[in-house]
mmCIF entry with sequence, helices, sheets and N, C-alpha, C, O atoms, coordinates in Angstrom:
data_MODEL
# 
_entry.id   MODEL 
# 
_entity.id                         1 
_entity.type                       polymer 
_entity.pdbx_number_of_molecules   1 
# 
_entity_poly.entity_id                      1 
_entity_poly.type                           'polypeptide(L)' 
_entity_poly.nstd_linkage                   no 
_entity_poly.nstd_monomer                   no 
_entity_poly.pdbx_seq_one_letter_code       MPYYQFKKVWTPLQLLGIKLFKDDSNKLWVKLWNKPKRPL 
_entity_poly.pdbx_seq_one_letter_code_can   MPYYQFKKVWTPLQLLGIKLFKDDSNKLWVKLWNKPKRPL 
_entity_poly.pdbx_strand_id                 A 
# 
loop_
_entity_poly_seq.entity_id 
_entity_poly_seq.num 
_entity_poly_seq.mon_id 
_entity_poly_seq.hetero 
1 1  MET n 
1 2  PRO n 
1 3  TYR n 
1 4  TYR n 
1 5  GLN n 
1 6  PHE n 
1 7  LYS n 
1 8  LYS n 
1 9  VAL n 
1 10 TRP n 
1 11 THR n 
1 12 PRO n 
1 13 LEU n 
1 14 GLN n 
1 15 LEU n 
1 16 LEU n 
1 17 GLY n 
1 18 ILE n 
1 19 LYS n 
1 20 LEU n 
1 21 PHE n 
1 22 LYS n 
1 23 ASP n 
1 24 ASP n 
1 25 SER n 
1 26 ASN n 
1 27 LYS n 
1 28 LEU n 
1 29 TRP n 
1 30 VAL n 
1 31 LYS n 
1 32 LEU n 
1 33 TRP n 
1 34 ASN n 
1 35 LYS n 
1 36 PRO n 
1 37 LYS n 
1 38 ARG n 
1 39 PRO n 
1 40 LEU n 
# 
_struct_asym.id          A 
_struct_asym.entity_id   1 
# 
_struct_conf.conf_type_id            HELX_P 
_struct_conf.id                      HELX_P1 
_struct_conf.pdbx_PDB_helix_id       AA1 
_struct_conf.beg_label_comp_id       PRO 
_struct_conf.beg_label_asym_id       A 
_struct_conf.beg_label_seq_id        12 
_struct_conf.pdbx_beg_PDB_ins_code   ? 
_struct_conf.end_label_comp_id       LEU 
_struct_conf.end_label_asym_id       A 
_struct_conf.end_label_seq_id        16 
_struct_conf.pdbx_end_PDB_ins_code   ? 
_struct_conf.beg_auth_comp_id        PRO 
_struct_conf.beg_auth_asym_id        A 
_struct_conf.beg_auth_seq_id         12 
_struct_conf.end_auth_comp_id        LEU 
_struct_conf.end_auth_asym_id        A 
_struct_conf.end_auth_seq_id         16 
_struct_conf.pdbx_PDB_helix_class    5 
_struct_conf.details                 ? 
_struct_conf.pdbx_PDB_helix_length   5 
# 
_struct_conf_type.id          HELX_P 
_struct_conf_type.criteria    ? 
_struct_conf_type.reference   ? 
# 
_struct_sheet.id               AA1 
_struct_sheet.type             ? 
_struct_sheet.number_strands   4 
_struct_sheet.details          ? 
# 
loop_
_struct_sheet_order.sheet_id 
_struct_sheet_order.range_id_1 
_struct_sheet_order.range_id_2 
_struct_sheet_order.offset 
_struct_sheet_order.sense 
AA1 1 2 ? anti-parallel 
AA1 2 3 ? anti-parallel 
AA1 3 4 ? anti-parallel 
# 
loop_
_struct_sheet_range.sheet_id 
_struct_sheet_range.id 
_struct_sheet_range.beg_label_comp_id 
_struct_sheet_range.beg_label_asym_id 
_struct_sheet_range.beg_label_seq_id 
_struct_sheet_range.pdbx_beg_PDB_ins_code 
_struct_sheet_range.end_label_comp_id 
_struct_sheet_range.end_label_asym_id 
_struct_sheet_range.end_label_seq_id 
_struct_sheet_range.pdbx_end_PDB_ins_code 
_struct_sheet_range.beg_auth_comp_id 
_struct_sheet_range.beg_auth_asym_id 
_struct_sheet_range.beg_auth_seq_id 
_struct_sheet_range.end_auth_comp_id 
_struct_sheet_range.end_auth_asym_id 
_struct_sheet_range.end_auth_seq_id 
AA1 1 LYS A 7  ? VAL A 9  ? LYS A 7  VAL A 9  
AA1 2 ILE A 18 ? LYS A 22 ? ILE A 18 LYS A 22 
AA1 3 LEU A 28 ? LEU A 32 ? LEU A 28 LEU A 32 
AA1 4 ARG A 38 ? PRO A 39 ? ARG A 38 PRO A 39 
# 
loop_
_atom_site.group_PDB 
_atom_site.id 
_atom_site.type_symbol 
_atom_site.label_atom_id 
_atom_site.label_alt_id 
_atom_site.label_comp_id 
_atom_site.label_asym_id 
_atom_site.label_entity_id 
_atom_site.label_seq_id 
_atom_site.pdbx_PDB_ins_code 
_atom_site.Cartn_x 
_atom_site.Cartn_y 
_atom_site.Cartn_z 
_atom_site.occupancy 
_atom_site.B_iso_or_equiv 
_atom_site.pdbx_formal_charge 
_atom_site.auth_seq_id 
_atom_site.auth_comp_id 
_atom_site.auth_asym_id 
_atom_site.auth_atom_id 
_atom_site.pdbx_PDB_model_num 
ATOM 1   N N  . MET A 1 1  ? 10.676 -6.947 -13.064 1.00 0.00 ? 1  MET A N  1 
ATOM 2   C CA . MET A 1 1  ? 9.689  -6.687 -12.058 1.00 0.00 ? 1  MET A CA 1 
ATOM 3   C C  . MET A 1 1  ? 8.361  -6.302 -12.719 1.00 0.00 ? 1  MET A C  1 
ATOM 4   O O  . MET A 1 1  ? 8.354  -5.452 -13.609 1.00 0.00 ? 1  MET A O  1 
ATOM 5   N N  . PRO A 1 2  ? 7.282  -6.880 -12.323 1.00 0.00 ? 2  PRO A N  1 
ATOM 6   C CA . PRO A 1 2  ? 5.978  -6.550 -12.957 1.00 0.00 ? 2  PRO A CA 1 
ATOM 7   C C  . PRO A 1 2  ? 5.553  -5.126 -12.647 1.00 0.00 ? 2  PRO A C  1 
ATOM 8   O O  . PRO A 1 2  ? 5.984  -4.541 -11.653 1.00 0.00 ? 2  PRO A O  1 
ATOM 9   N N  . TYR A 1 3  ? 4.717  -4.581 -13.492 1.00 0.00 ? 3  TYR A N  1 
ATOM 10  C CA . TYR A 1 3  ? 4.196  -3.223 -13.300 1.00 0.00 ? 3  TYR A CA 1 
ATOM 11  C C  . TYR A 1 3  ? 2.837  -3.309 -12.650 1.00 0.00 ? 3  TYR A C  1 
ATOM 12  O O  . TYR A 1 3  ? 1.957  -4.016 -13.142 1.00 0.00 ? 3  TYR A O  1 
ATOM 13  N N  . TYR A 1 4  ? 2.649  -2.602 -11.554 1.00 0.00 ? 4  TYR A N  1 
ATOM 14  C CA . TYR A 1 4  ? 1.373  -2.570 -10.850 1.00 0.00 ? 4  TYR A CA 1 
ATOM 15  C C  . TYR A 1 4  ? 0.836  -1.153 -10.821 1.00 0.00 ? 4  TYR A C  1 
ATOM 16  O O  . TYR A 1 4  ? 1.603  -0.192 -10.771 1.00 0.00 ? 4  TYR A O  1 
ATOM 17  N N  . GLN A 1 5  ? -0.481 -1.024 -10.852 1.00 0.00 ? 5  GLN A N  1 
ATOM 18  C CA . GLN A 1 5  ? -1.093 0.269  -10.610 1.00 0.00 ? 5  GLN A CA 1 
ATOM 19  C C  . GLN A 1 5  ? -1.741 0.187  -9.244  1.00 0.00 ? 5  GLN A C  1 
ATOM 20  O O  . GLN A 1 5  ? -2.470 -0.762 -8.953  1.00 0.00 ? 5  GLN A O  1 
ATOM 21  N N  . PHE A 1 6  ? -1.484 1.157  -8.422  1.00 0.00 ? 6  PHE A N  1 
ATOM 22  C CA . PHE A 1 6  ? -1.984 1.122  -7.032  1.00 0.00 ? 6  PHE A CA 1 
ATOM 23  C C  . PHE A 1 6  ? -3.048 2.191  -6.793  1.00 0.00 ? 6  PHE A C  1 
ATOM 24  O O  . PHE A 1 6  ? -3.012 3.282  -7.363  1.00 0.00 ? 6  PHE A O  1 
ATOM 25  N N  . LYS A 1 7  ? -3.998 1.832  -5.923  1.00 0.00 ? 7  LYS A N  1 
ATOM 26  C CA . LYS A 1 7  ? -4.978 2.798  -5.407  1.00 0.00 ? 7  LYS A CA 1 
ATOM 27  C C  . LYS A 1 7  ? -4.775 2.864  -3.903  1.00 0.00 ? 7  LYS A C  1 
ATOM 28  O O  . LYS A 1 7  ? -4.672 1.837  -3.233  1.00 0.00 ? 7  LYS A O  1 
ATOM 29  N N  . LYS A 1 8  ? -4.718 4.081  -3.380  1.00 0.00 ? 8  LYS A N  1 
ATOM 30  C CA . LYS A 1 8  ? -4.517 4.246  -1.958  1.00 0.00 ? 8  LYS A CA 1 
ATOM 31  C C  . LYS A 1 8  ? -5.814 3.977  -1.222  1.00 0.00 ? 8  LYS A C  1 
ATOM 32  O O  . LYS A 1 8  ? -6.868 4.472  -1.624  1.00 0.00 ? 8  LYS A O  1 
ATOM 33  N N  . VAL A 1 9  ? -5.753 3.196  -0.145  1.00 0.00 ? 9  VAL A N  1 
ATOM 34  C CA . VAL A 1 9  ? -6.910 2.886  0.692   1.00 0.00 ? 9  VAL A CA 1 
ATOM 35  C C  . VAL A 1 9  ? -6.762 3.729  1.953   1.00 0.00 ? 9  VAL A C  1 
ATOM 36  O O  . VAL A 1 9  ? -5.785 3.580  2.687   1.00 0.00 ? 9  VAL A O  1 
ATOM 37  N N  . TRP A 1 10 ? -7.727 4.620  2.211   1.00 0.00 ? 10 TRP A N  1 
ATOM 38  C CA . TRP A 1 10 ? -7.612 5.458  3.402   1.00 0.00 ? 10 TRP A CA 1 
ATOM 39  C C  . TRP A 1 10 ? -7.988 4.727  4.633   1.00 0.00 ? 10 TRP A C  1 
ATOM 40  O O  . TRP A 1 10 ? -9.046 4.100  4.688   1.00 0.00 ? 10 TRP A O  1 
ATOM 41  N N  . THR A 1 11 ? -7.136 4.787  5.645   1.00 0.00 ? 11 THR A N  1 
ATOM 42  C CA . THR A 1 11 ? -7.402 4.245  6.963   1.00 0.00 ? 11 THR A CA 1 
ATOM 43  C C  . THR A 1 11 ? -6.812 5.195  7.991   1.00 0.00 ? 11 THR A C  1 
ATOM 44  O O  . THR A 1 11 ? -5.915 5.970  7.658   1.00 0.00 ? 11 THR A O  1 
ATOM 45  N N  . PRO A 1 12 ? -7.293 5.158  9.244   1.00 0.00 ? 12 PRO A N  1 
ATOM 46  C CA . PRO A 1 12 ? -6.699 6.013  10.285  1.00 0.00 ? 12 PRO A CA 1 
ATOM 47  C C  . PRO A 1 12 ? -5.221 5.717  10.547  1.00 0.00 ? 12 PRO A C  1 
ATOM 48  O O  . PRO A 1 12 ? -4.528 6.515  11.178  1.00 0.00 ? 12 PRO A O  1 
ATOM 49  N N  . LEU A 1 13 ? -4.754 4.597  10.072  1.00 0.00 ? 13 LEU A N  1 
ATOM 50  C CA . LEU A 1 13 ? -3.313 4.265  10.262  1.00 0.00 ? 13 LEU A CA 1 
ATOM 51  C C  . LEU A 1 13 ? -2.434 5.237  9.500   1.00 0.00 ? 13 LEU A C  1 
ATOM 52  O O  . LEU A 1 13 ? -1.249 5.367  9.809   1.00 0.00 ? 13 LEU A O  1 
ATOM 53  N N  . GLN A 1 14 ? -2.991 5.926  8.508   1.00 0.00 ? 14 GLN A N  1 
ATOM 54  C CA . GLN A 1 14 ? -2.180 6.882  7.729   1.00 0.00 ? 14 GLN A CA 1 
ATOM 55  C C  . GLN A 1 14 ? -1.663 7.978  8.596   1.00 0.00 ? 14 GLN A C  1 
ATOM 56  O O  . GLN A 1 14 ? -0.613 8.551  8.305   1.00 0.00 ? 14 GLN A O  1 
ATOM 57  N N  . LEU A 1 15 ? -2.384 8.300  9.686   1.00 0.00 ? 15 LEU A N  1 
ATOM 58  C CA . LEU A 1 15 ? -1.936 9.334  10.585  1.00 0.00 ? 15 LEU A CA 1 
ATOM 59  C C  . LEU A 1 15 ? -0.621 8.930  11.277  1.00 0.00 ? 15 LEU A C  1 
ATOM 60  O O  . LEU A 1 15 ? 0.138  9.790  11.722  1.00 0.00 ? 15 LEU A O  1 
ATOM 61  N N  . LEU A 1 16 ? -0.365 7.638  11.361  1.00 0.00 ? 16 LEU A N  1 
ATOM 62  C CA . LEU A 1 16 ? 0.873  7.130  11.951  1.00 0.00 ? 16 LEU A CA 1 
ATOM 63  C C  . LEU A 1 16 ? 1.941  6.815  10.899  1.00 0.00 ? 16 LEU A C  1 
ATOM 64  O O  . LEU A 1 16 ? 3.052  6.409  11.242  1.00 0.00 ? 16 LEU A O  1 
ATOM 65  N N  . GLY A 1 17 ? 1.607  7.001  9.629   1.00 0.00 ? 17 GLY A N  1 
ATOM 66  C CA . GLY A 1 17 ? 2.596  6.766  8.553   1.00 0.00 ? 17 GLY A CA 1 
ATOM 67  C C  . GLY A 1 17 ? 2.503  5.392  7.939   1.00 0.00 ? 17 GLY A C  1 
ATOM 68  O O  . GLY A 1 17 ? 3.390  4.999  7.181   1.00 0.00 ? 17 GLY A O  1 
ATOM 69  N N  . ILE A 1 18 ? 1.445  4.641  8.244   1.00 0.00 ? 18 ILE A N  1 
ATOM 70  C CA . ILE A 1 18 ? 1.276  3.272  7.659   1.00 0.00 ? 18 ILE A CA 1 
ATOM 71  C C  . ILE A 1 18 ? 0.206  3.396  6.583   1.00 0.00 ? 18 ILE A C  1 
ATOM 72  O O  . ILE A 1 18 ? -0.949 3.704  6.878   1.00 0.00 ? 18 ILE A O  1 
ATOM 73  N N  . LYS A 1 19 ? 0.594  3.157  5.335   1.00 0.00 ? 19 LYS A N  1 
ATOM 74  C CA . LYS A 1 19 ? -0.297 3.351  4.211   1.00 0.00 ? 19 LYS A CA 1 
ATOM 75  C C  . LYS A 1 19 ? -0.662 1.981  3.587   1.00 0.00 ? 19 LYS A C  1 
ATOM 76  O O  . LYS A 1 19 ? 0.186  1.094  3.498   1.00 0.00 ? 19 LYS A O  1 
ATOM 77  N N  . LEU A 1 20 ? -1.901 1.823  3.168   1.00 0.00 ? 20 LEU A N  1 
ATOM 78  C CA . LEU A 1 20 ? -2.374 0.615  2.506   1.00 0.00 ? 20 LEU A CA 1 
ATOM 79  C C  . LEU A 1 20 ? -2.724 0.969  1.076   1.00 0.00 ? 20 LEU A C  1 
ATOM 80  O O  . LEU A 1 20 ? -3.257 2.042  0.796   1.00 0.00 ? 20 LEU A O  1 
ATOM 81  N N  . PHE A 1 21 ? -2.411 0.038  0.166   1.00 0.00 ? 21 PHE A N  1 
ATOM 82  C CA . PHE A 1 21 ? -2.676 0.196  -1.249  1.00 0.00 ? 21 PHE A CA 1 
ATOM 83  C C  . PHE A 1 21 ? -3.317 -1.061 -1.781  1.00 0.00 ? 21 PHE A C  1 
ATOM 84  O O  . PHE A 1 21 ? -3.115 -2.139 -1.222  1.00 0.00 ? 21 PHE A O  1 
ATOM 85  N N  . LYS A 1 22 ? -4.108 -0.948 -2.878  1.00 0.00 ? 22 LYS A N  1 
ATOM 86  C CA . LYS A 1 22 ? -4.642 -2.081 -3.573  1.00 0.00 ? 22 LYS A CA 1 
ATOM 87  C C  . LYS A 1 22 ? -4.079 -2.029 -4.994  1.00 0.00 ? 22 LYS A C  1 
ATOM 88  O O  . LYS A 1 22 ? -4.011 -0.958 -5.598  1.00 0.00 ? 22 LYS A O  1 
ATOM 89  N N  . ASP A 1 23 ? -3.676 -3.186 -5.527  1.00 0.00 ? 23 ASP A N  1 
ATOM 90  C CA . ASP A 1 23 ? -3.150 -3.224 -6.883  1.00 0.00 ? 23 ASP A CA 1 
ATOM 91  C C  . ASP A 1 23 ? -4.275 -3.644 -7.827  1.00 0.00 ? 23 ASP A C  1 
ATOM 92  O O  . ASP A 1 23 ? -5.442 -3.683 -7.437  1.00 0.00 ? 23 ASP A O  1 
ATOM 93  N N  . ASP A 1 24 ? -3.913 -3.957 -9.072  1.00 0.00 ? 24 ASP A N  1 
ATOM 94  C CA . ASP A 1 24 ? -4.912 -4.277 -10.124 1.00 0.00 ? 24 ASP A CA 1 
ATOM 95  C C  . ASP A 1 24 ? -5.728 -5.485 -9.802  1.00 0.00 ? 24 ASP A C  1 
ATOM 96  O O  . ASP A 1 24 ? -6.890 -5.556 -10.204 1.00 0.00 ? 24 ASP A O  1 
ATOM 97  N N  . SER A 1 25 ? -5.162 -6.471 -9.075  1.00 0.00 ? 25 SER A N  1 
ATOM 98  C CA . SER A 1 25 ? -5.850 -7.713 -8.760  1.00 0.00 ? 25 SER A CA 1 
ATOM 99  C C  . SER A 1 25 ? -6.466 -7.673 -7.341  1.00 0.00 ? 25 SER A C  1 
ATOM 100 O O  . SER A 1 25 ? -6.753 -8.723 -6.768  1.00 0.00 ? 25 SER A O  1 
ATOM 101 N N  . ASN A 1 26 ? -6.669 -6.460 -6.774  1.00 0.00 ? 26 ASN A N  1 
ATOM 102 C CA . ASN A 1 26 ? -7.258 -6.262 -5.445  1.00 0.00 ? 26 ASN A CA 1 
ATOM 103 C C  . ASN A 1 26 ? -6.442 -6.912 -4.332  1.00 0.00 ? 26 ASN A C  1 
ATOM 104 O O  . ASN A 1 26 ? -6.999 -7.271 -3.294  1.00 0.00 ? 26 ASN A O  1 
ATOM 105 N N  . LYS A 1 27 ? -5.184 -7.062 -4.521  1.00 0.00 ? 27 LYS A N  1 
ATOM 106 C CA . LYS A 1 27 ? -4.280 -7.548 -3.489  1.00 0.00 ? 27 LYS A CA 1 
ATOM 107 C C  . LYS A 1 27 ? -3.807 -6.371 -2.642  1.00 0.00 ? 27 LYS A C  1 
ATOM 108 O O  . LYS A 1 27 ? -3.488 -5.315 -3.188  1.00 0.00 ? 27 LYS A O  1 
ATOM 109 N N  . LEU A 1 28 ? -3.755 -6.529 -1.335  1.00 0.00 ? 28 LEU A N  1 
ATOM 110 C CA . LEU A 1 28 ? -3.348 -5.461 -0.419  1.00 0.00 ? 28 LEU A CA 1 
ATOM 111 C C  . LEU A 1 28 ? -1.831 -5.376 -0.300  1.00 0.00 ? 28 LEU A C  1 
ATOM 112 O O  . LEU A 1 28 ? -1.147 -6.395 -0.211  1.00 0.00 ? 28 LEU A O  1 
ATOM 113 N N  . TRP A 1 29 ? -1.320 -4.161 -0.299  1.00 0.00 ? 29 TRP A N  1 
ATOM 114 C CA . TRP A 1 29 ? 0.100  -3.915 -0.093  1.00 0.00 ? 29 TRP A CA 1 
ATOM 115 C C  . TRP A 1 29 ? 0.206  -2.891 1.053   1.00 0.00 ? 29 TRP A C  1 
ATOM 116 O O  . TRP A 1 29 ? -0.689 -2.065 1.234   1.00 0.00 ? 29 TRP A O  1 
ATOM 117 N N  . VAL A 1 30 ? 1.289  -2.951 1.813   1.00 0.00 ? 30 VAL A N  1 
ATOM 118 C CA . VAL A 1 30 ? 1.475  -2.054 2.928   1.00 0.00 ? 30 VAL A CA 1 
ATOM 119 C C  . VAL A 1 30 ? 2.805  -1.311 2.731   1.00 0.00 ? 30 VAL A C  1 
ATOM 120 O O  . VAL A 1 30 ? 3.786  -1.879 2.251   1.00 0.00 ? 30 VAL A O  1 
ATOM 121 N N  . LYS A 1 31 ? 2.809  -0.042 3.109   1.00 0.00 ? 31 LYS A N  1 
ATOM 122 C CA . LYS A 1 31 ? 4.032  0.766  3.082   1.00 0.00 ? 31 LYS A CA 1 
ATOM 123 C C  . LYS A 1 31 ? 4.196  1.369  4.489   1.00 0.00 ? 31 LYS A C  1 
ATOM 124 O O  . LYS A 1 31 ? 3.356  2.137  4.959   1.00 0.00 ? 31 LYS A O  1 
ATOM 125 N N  . LEU A 1 32 ? 5.290  0.998  5.130   1.00 0.00 ? 32 LEU A N  1 
ATOM 126 C CA . LEU A 1 32 ? 5.581  1.486  6.467   1.00 0.00 ? 32 LEU A CA 1 
ATOM 127 C C  . LEU A 1 32 ? 6.609  2.609  6.388   1.00 0.00 ? 32 LEU A C  1 
ATOM 128 O O  . LEU A 1 32 ? 7.752  2.379  5.993   1.00 0.00 ? 32 LEU A O  1 
ATOM 129 N N  . TRP A 1 33 ? 6.208  3.820  6.761   1.00 0.00 ? 33 TRP A N  1 
ATOM 130 C CA . TRP A 1 33 ? 7.030  4.994  6.794   1.00 0.00 ? 33 TRP A CA 1 
ATOM 131 C C  . TRP A 1 33 ? 7.774  5.189  5.510   1.00 0.00 ? 33 TRP A C  1 
ATOM 132 O O  . TRP A 1 33 ? 7.126  5.445  4.495   1.00 0.00 ? 33 TRP A O  1 
ATOM 133 N N  . ASN A 1 34 ? 9.109  5.087  5.464   1.00 0.00 ? 34 ASN A N  1 
ATOM 134 C CA . ASN A 1 34 ? 9.851  5.348  4.251   1.00 0.00 ? 34 ASN A CA 1 
ATOM 135 C C  . ASN A 1 34 ? 10.399 4.060  3.606   1.00 0.00 ? 34 ASN A C  1 
ATOM 136 O O  . ASN A 1 34 ? 11.305 4.130  2.775   1.00 0.00 ? 34 ASN A O  1 
ATOM 137 N N  . LYS A 1 35 ? 9.869  2.908  3.974   1.00 0.00 ? 35 LYS A N  1 
ATOM 138 C CA . LYS A 1 35 ? 10.297 1.652  3.370   1.00 0.00 ? 35 LYS A CA 1 
ATOM 139 C C  . LYS A 1 35 ? 9.473  1.337  2.128   1.00 0.00 ? 35 LYS A C  1 
ATOM 140 O O  . LYS A 1 35 ? 8.376  1.874  1.981   1.00 0.00 ? 35 LYS A O  1 
ATOM 141 N N  . PRO A 1 36 ? 9.955  0.497  1.240   1.00 0.00 ? 36 PRO A N  1 
ATOM 142 C CA . PRO A 1 36 ? 9.194  0.160  0.026   1.00 0.00 ? 36 PRO A CA 1 
ATOM 143 C C  . PRO A 1 36 ? 7.901  -0.608 0.313   1.00 0.00 ? 36 PRO A C  1 
ATOM 144 O O  . PRO A 1 36 ? 7.732  -1.208 1.374   1.00 0.00 ? 36 PRO A O  1 
ATOM 145 N N  . LYS A 1 37 ? 7.009  -0.570 -0.656  1.00 0.00 ? 37 LYS A N  1 
ATOM 146 C CA . LYS A 1 37 ? 5.760  -1.320 -0.519  1.00 0.00 ? 37 LYS A CA 1 
ATOM 147 C C  . LYS A 1 37 ? 6.015  -2.800 -0.548  1.00 0.00 ? 37 LYS A C  1 
ATOM 148 O O  . LYS A 1 37 ? 6.926  -3.268 -1.231  1.00 0.00 ? 37 LYS A O  1 
ATOM 149 N N  . ARG A 1 38 ? 5.211  -3.545 0.192   1.00 0.00 ? 38 ARG A N  1 
ATOM 150 C CA . ARG A 1 38 ? 5.341  -5.028 0.176   1.00 0.00 ? 38 ARG A CA 1 
ATOM 151 C C  . ARG A 1 38 ? 3.936  -5.631 0.301   1.00 0.00 ? 38 ARG A C  1 
ATOM 152 O O  . ARG A 1 38 ? 3.047  -5.016 0.890   1.00 0.00 ? 38 ARG A O  1 
ATOM 153 N N  . PRO A 1 39 ? 3.744  -6.797 -0.235  1.00 0.00 ? 39 PRO A N  1 
ATOM 154 C CA . PRO A 1 39 ? 2.416  -7.439 -0.158  1.00 0.00 ? 39 PRO A CA 1 
ATOM 155 C C  . PRO A 1 39 ? 2.065  -7.750 1.308   1.00 0.00 ? 39 PRO A C  1 
ATOM 156 O O  . PRO A 1 39 ? 2.940  -8.072 2.113   1.00 0.00 ? 39 PRO A O  1 
ATOM 157 N N  . LEU A 1 40 ? 0.796  -7.649 1.628   1.00 0.00 ? 40 LEU A N  1 
ATOM 158 C CA . LEU A 1 40 ? 0.350  -7.898 2.992   1.00 0.00 ? 40 LEU A CA 1 
ATOM 159 C C  . LEU A 1 40 ? -0.024 -9.357 3.165   1.00 0.00 ? 40 LEU A C  1 
ATOM 160 O O  . LEU A 1 40 ? -0.426 -9.766 4.254   1.00 0.00 ? 40 LEU A O  1 
# 
């Protein structure tokens, strides 16, 4: 599995537990509650 470095992107959705991240190549990933991150 490749190694990614993520930056958290703040959105109001974080208040609901939906978090967005950007990886090294500016690709968006989403994390819903306690599930693993997946590409958007």
